N, C-alpha and C positions, 0 to 999 in steps of 0.2 A: 354406469355402463350396465347392460343387461346383466342380471344375476348377481349383481354386487349390490345388495341392498342393506344398508345399515340397519334399518328397523328389523329385518330378518335376522341378520346377525344378533342382535340383542336379544331377540325372542328365543333363538337356539341357545345362547349363552345362559339366559334365565331358566331354561329347562334343564340344562346341565348343572346349574347350581341346586335346583330343586332336587335333583336325582342324587346329590351328594349331602343332602341336609345333615347328616350326622357329622360329617367331617366340617361342614359349615360352622356347626356349633363350637367344635374344638378350634376352629381359627379364630372365631369371634372372641372366644375365652381369653386367646392368648392377645388379641389386640386390646381388649378390655385391660388385661393385666398391664401391658406395656404403658399404654396410655394413662392409667391410674397412677402407676408407679413413677412415671416421668412428670407428670403434671397435677397430681392430686386427685382425690376422689369426689371432688365437686364438678359436675358438668357444666354448671353456671359460670365457672371460671376456667374451665378446661376444654377448648373446643375439640381436641382430639377425643376426649372421652365422650364428649356429646356425640360426634360422629359414630364412635363405636357403639354406643347405645342404641342409636337410630338403625345401624346394621343389625344389632340383636333384635330389636322390636320389629324389623322388617321380616325376619324369619321366624317370629313368634316365640323366642327364647324365653322361657319362664323368668319372670321378674326375680325370683329367689337366686337362680342361677347368676344373673347379672350381679345383684348385689354382693354374693358371696365372692365372685371373682375380683370385684373391686376391693373388698376388704383384704383378701389375700394380698393383692398388689400392694395396698397402702400398710401393710403390716399388722392389721388388725386380726389376720388369721394366717396360719403357716401356710406357704405355697411354694411353687417353683419360680425360678427368675429365668425369663426369656431375654435373648438380644436379638436385635434386627440385623438381618444380612441381606445384602442384595448381589445376585450373580448376574453375569452378562454373558451372552453368548449368540450363536447363530443357528437357526434352523435351515432346513434345506432351501435352496435357492437364494441364499443370501439374505434371509429374513433375519432382522434384529430382534432379540428376545431378552426381556429383563424378568428376573424371578425374584421376588421379595419373600423372605422367610422369616419367622421367628423361631427360634431353637433354643434348647438347652444343652445342645452338644453340637458344635460347629463341625467337627471332623465327620460325624455321621451325616450331616446335612450336605456338605460340599461333595462327599462320596455318592450320595443318592442323585443329587443333581447332576454331576458329570456323568453318571452312568445313564441317566435318562437322555441326555444329550446325544451320548454315544450311540445308544441303542437305536435311536430313531433318526440317525442321518445328520445330526448336528454336532456342535462342538462348543465346549465352554471356553469362554474368552477371558481376557484379563479385565481389571478394573478400568473403566473409561472406554472400553472398545466400542460400546454401542449407547452408552447412557447419554451421551452428548446429543443423541437424536430425539430424546424425550424430554417432556416438559410436563409439570404437575399442574392439571387444571381441575375445575369443578365442572361437571357434565350433568345435564337434566334432559331427559328424552321423553317427548309426549307423543301419543298415538296419533296416527293419520286422521285428519277431522278435526283435531284441536284447533281453536281459533288462533290464527297466527298473530292477528292485531292484539288480541287480549293478552297472550303471552308475551309478546314484544313489548307491549306497553308496561306490564307488571314487572317483567324481567329487567328491562333497561333502567327503569326508575328505581330499582332496587340496587343498580350497580353492576348488572351482568355485562360482560365484555361482548358478546355477539348473540344474536338469535339467527339460526339457519333454518330454512325450510327444505327439506330433503326432497329429491325426486320422488321417493315413494309416498309423499305427504305428510311424513312424520316431521316433528320440530325439535331441533337440538339448541338447548341454551348453554352458553359457554361463560364460566365465570373464573375468576382468579380463586386459588384456595382460600384466601381471605374473606371473599364476598359471597362464597358459596352457601353458607348456612342463611345469610340475610336474603339472598335472592330466592332460596328454596322456601323460606318462611313466607315472604312476599307473594310468591306464585301460589302457594297453597291458601293463603289468605284471600287471593283473587279468585280462587275456585279451581285452580289447575294443579292437580296432583301428578307428578311424574311417573311413568311406568318404570323408569330406571333413573336413579340419582346418586352420584358417587363423585368422590375426588379420585382421579385416576390419572395414569402417566400416558401422554399420547405422542405419537412420534410426528416429526416435522415432514417426513416424506414416507410414503407407503410403497410397498412392494406389491403390485397386482399379480395375481396368481390365476393359473386356469384350474379346473375341477382337480386334475390329477395331482398337481403341486399343492394346491389347497388341503387335499386329504392327507398328504405326507406331513405338511406342517401341523395340521390339526391333531395328528397322532402324537407329535413331540410335546405340543402344547397341553394336550389331555395327559400326557403321562408326567409332565411337570406339576400340573395342578393336583394329580392324584397323590403326590407325595406328602407325607403327614406334615412336614414343617413348612410346606408352601402356603403363602397368604395370597399372593396375587401373581399372575402371569401376564405381562405385556408383551405385544409384538407390534411390527409395523406391517404385518400381512394384511393385505386387502383380499379377502377369500370369497370366492362366489357362493351364493345360497346352495347351489347344487352339492357342493363339497360336504354339507353337514348331513345329508341324508344317508 
């Protein structure tokens, strides 16, 4: 539909991430910490840690910072212990929202999340209220003009679940979480580097919004993303490009 460009939404999100680079370092430190604590400090045998290191490298986090964080998590250095929490709720217009957090104080975190929902016209739900709408998948997005045939051949051969040519000319490769790294490596070996590559949560049904409603939902999503303990925010909102301006 006119105005609803997945590629444009990806670019807007990347700009927002770049603008919050200081917070991104804090988020990635926590992801590194949890991944290393739960699966060990060797990325060769710990896929979650490998993904966390990829995220760290993507935002140019210094190697020393990465290594220090891993050592703290594995007990080689003294550090803070974080736990993973997921909150579910609704934004305006019935949009479903998942908020993934890493925290050392769950009482503080739930209070901040609840306040953000209430302030911007949403409400915090109960466990299971919207999670059933979302599935964990691997996603790689390629810019308009990328060879569809080349991406399809390399991606599907490596185990991708689907390759989708979007209306705006961009290409999306979808994988399972288990095959994500193999598909990403195969595409890069074939000369295709994704503009966006991640394991994410995607809803089975989207709520299409007009510009005014999209702006209201974005205000809530931005407020949730700005919380110190937030790692990721997912929704089933289909927001028109004009709402981001």
